[in-house]
N, C-alpha and C positions, 0 to 999 in steps of 0.2 A: 419172277416167281420168288415168293418169300420162302426163306429157309424154315424148316420145322421149328415150331415154337415161337416164331417172330411174326406176329400178325402185322399186316400193313395198316397204316392209319390214314384216313382220308380227312382232310381239313377243308372246310368251306368258309369262304369269306362272305358274310351276309351283305356287306357294303358293295362288293364287287358283283354279287348276284343281282342286287337291286339295280345297279347301274346297267348291267346287261339287259335286264328286263325292260328298263326305261328306254333304251336304244331300240330294242325289238319293237316296242310299242310305237315309237316315233317312226321307225322305218316302214311299219305296216300301214301308216296313214298315206294316202295317195299323194298329197302335196310333197311331203318330205321324201317319199320314195322317188318321186321324179327329180327332185334336186340332187339326191344322192346318186341316181342313175346318170345324170349328166357328168358327174365327176369322172367316169370312165371315158367320156368323150373329150372333156376339156383338159384335164390336168394330167392324168396318169400316163397317157401315151408319150408325152414329152419326156418324162423321166425314164420310161422304159426304153425310149429311143436313145436317150443319153447313156444308159447303161449297156444296152445290147449292141448298138451300132458304133457308138463312139468310145466305148470302154471306159466311161467316166463313172467309176463306182465309189470314189472317195476323194475328199478334198485334201489338198497337200499343204494347206495353210491353216493357221489359227487366227483368232481375233475376228470380230464381226465385220469390220471394213474390208479386210483381206478376203474373207469368205464371200462377201458380197461381190467383190471384183472377180474372183475366180469363177463363181457360179454365173456371173454376167457373161464372161467369155465363153463358158460352156453353152449357155443358151444362145449366144450370138452365133456360135458354130452351128447349132441346130437350125437357126433361122437362115443362115447362109446356105446350108445344104438344101433346105426347102426352095429357097430362091433360085439356086442354080438348077434344080430339077425342073422348076416351073419355067425358067428361062430357056432351058434346053428343048422344051416342047414347042 
């Protein structure tokens, strides 16, 4: 709530609004919507699993090659858990 005599100001970024509208238009198309919908199935569950079940929320190294190695180990751990679960059945 604004104090008396201090009106709040709202700023709009026309470039940002234009980009949001462009994305809305793209997502409303059937083909693009299907591609975006697959994202929830293909990519995001892996990162959700990493964060929730393995507690991997942040990298402990810097530099591209080291980050690549650490992320590789984390993803390998996800795959090993999946493999162990399938093998147990």
